[in-house]
C-alpha positions in Angstrom: 0.0 0.0 0.0 2.9 2.4 0.8 4.4 1.6 -2.5 1.2 2.4 -4.3 0.9 5.7 -2.5 4.5 6.6 -3.3 3.9 5.8 -7.0 0.7 7.8 -7.0 2.5 10.7 -5.4 5.3 10.6 -7.9 2.9 10.4 -10.9 0.7 13.3 -9.5 3.8 15.4 -8.9 5.0 14.8 -12.4 1.7 15.7 -13.9 1.4 18.9 -11.9 5.0 19.8 -12.8 4.2 19.3 -16.5 1.1 21.5 -16.2 3.0 24.3 -14.5 5.8 24.1 -17.1 3.3 24.3 -19.9 1.5 27.2 -18.3 4.8 29.0 -17.9 6.0 28.1 -21.4 2.7 29.4 -22.8 3.1 32.7 -20.9 6.6 32.9 -22.3 5.4 32.3 -25.8 2.8 35.0 -25.4 5.3 37.4 -24.0 7.7 36.8 -26.9 5.0 37.2 -29.5 3.8 40.4 -27.8 7.4 41.8 -28.1 7.7 40.9 -31.8 4.3 42.5 -32.6 5.1 45.7 -30.6 8.4 46.0 -32.5 6.8 45.6 -35.9 6.1 48.9 -37.7 2.9 47.6 -39.4 0.1 45.4 -38.3 0.8 41.8 -39.3 -2.6 40.2 -39.5 -1.3 36.6 -39.2 0.9 37.3 -36.2 -1.9 39.2 -34.5 -4.4 36.4 -35.1 -1.8 33.9 -33.7 -1.4 36.0 -30.6 -5.2 36.3 -30.1 -5.4 32.5 -30.4 -2.6 32.1 -27.8 -4.4 34.5 -25.4 -7.7 32.6 -25.9 -6.1 29.2 -25.5 -4.4 30.2 -22.3 -7.7 31.5 -20.9 -9.4 28.2 -21.8 -6.7 26.2 -20.2 -6.2 28.4 -17.1 -9.6 30.1 -16.8 -9.2 31.0 -13.2 -5.8 32.7 -13.6 -6.3 36.5 -13.1 -3.9 37.2 -16.0 -6.8 36.1 -18.2 -8.5 39.4 -17.8 -5.5 41.2 -19.2 -5.1 38.7 -22.0 -8.8 39.1 -23.0 -8.4 42.9 -22.9 -5.2 42.7 -25.1 -6.9 40.3 -27.5 -9.8 42.6 -27.8 -7.5 45.6 -28.6 -5.8 43.5 -31.3 -9.2 42.5 -32.7 -10.1 46.2 -33.0 -6.9 46.9 -34.9 -7.7 44.0 -37.3 -11.3 45.3 -37.8 -12.8 42.2 -36.1 -15.3 44.3 -34.1 -17.7 41.6 -33.0 -14.8 39.5 -31.8 -13.5 42.5 -29.9 -16.8 43.0 -28.2 -16.9 39.4 -27.1 -13.3 39.5 -25.8 -13.9 42.8 -23.9 -17.0 41.1 -22.4 -14.9 38.2 -21.1 -13.1 40.6 -18.8 -16.3 41.0 -16.9 -15.6 37.6 -15.3 -12.9 39.4 -13.3 -14.8 42.2 -11.5 -11.7 43.5 -9.7 -9.7 43.9 -12.9 -8.5 47.4 -13.2 -9.8 47.9 -16.8 -13.2 46.2 -16.4 -15.0 49.5 -16.7 -13.0 50.5 -19.8 -13.8 47.2 -21.3 -17.5 47.7 -20.9 -17.2 51.2 -22.3 -15.3 49.8 -25.3 -18.1 47.4 -26.0 -20.6 50.3 -26.3 -18.1 52.4 -28.3 -17.4 49.7 -30.8 -21.1 48.8 -31.1 -21.9 52.5 -31.8 -19.0 53.6 -34.0 -17.9 50.5 -35.8 -20.9 48.3 -36.0 -23.4 51.2 -36.1 -25.7 49.3 -33.7 -27.2 52.0 -31.6 -29.4 49.6 -29.6 -26.5 47.5 -28.6 -24.4 50.6 -27.8 -27.3 51.9 -25.6 -27.4 48.5 -23.7 -23.6 48.6 -23.0 -23.6 52.2 -22.0 -26.6 51.7 -19.7 -24.9 48.7 -18.2 -21.8 50.9 -17.6 -23.9 53.6 -15.8 -25.5 50.9 -13.6 -22.3 49.1 -12.7 -20.0 52.2 -12.5 -22.2 55.2 -11.6 -19.3 57.1 -10.0 -16.6 56.3 -12.6 -14.8 59.3 -14.1 -16.2 58.3 -17.5 -19.8 58.2 -16.3 -20.7 61.8 -17.4 -19.3 61.1 -20.8 -21.2 57.8 -21.1 -24.4 59.6 -20.1 -23.9 62.2 -22.9 -23.2 59.3 -25.3 -26.5 57.7 -24.4 -28.3 61.0 -25.1 -26.6 61.4 -28.4 -27.8 58.0 -29.5 -31.3 59.5 -29.7 -30.2 62.0 -32.4 -29.8 61.3 -36.1 -26.5 62.3 -37.8 -28.1 65.4 -39.2 -29.4 66.4 -35.8 -25.9 66.0 -34.3 -24.3 68.0 -37.1 -26.9 70.8 -36.6 -26.3 70.8 -32.9 -22.5 71.0 -33.4 -23.0 73.9 -35.8 -25.1 75.7 -33.2 -22.5 75.1 -30.5 -19.8 76.4 -32.8 -21.8 79.5 -33.7 -22.4 80.2 -30.0 -18.7 79.9 -29.3 -17.8 82.1 -32.3 -20.4 84.8 -31.5 -20.8 85.1 -27.7 -23.3 88.0 -28.1 
């Protein structure tokens, strides 16, 4: 029985060691790829896609690791650069699993911003912005988000007219 316990202990230790090594090696691979992408002067779609895949794979394998929040955020930013806006919204949304993550509010804001400006989906933008106000009513961006919600009710023509009026008021204070 002692021998069986010893063998079980050795096998378990080896497996855990292999998992830690693969986690560390995956983090190293991610870090190296991040460096190569940040050095590149232009956006290499294939490398960015590969890095996004590495981020996502890591987060599937080690879903409870708090670094996943940052990996999701970085993957979302890369997705925006690549014009993959729906993917970016989903990845920014994944950061919400980590409520103490320092960029969780910004991620929620970005979901609304992308929905509004890139996907031209005012209803989705309104939902994200309203969720932002509910979750982060005292955040420094809350006043801006409230203004964005109001602007969603205007047509493009109404916004242009409003900006012209504001410009005229600033030009002619009388």
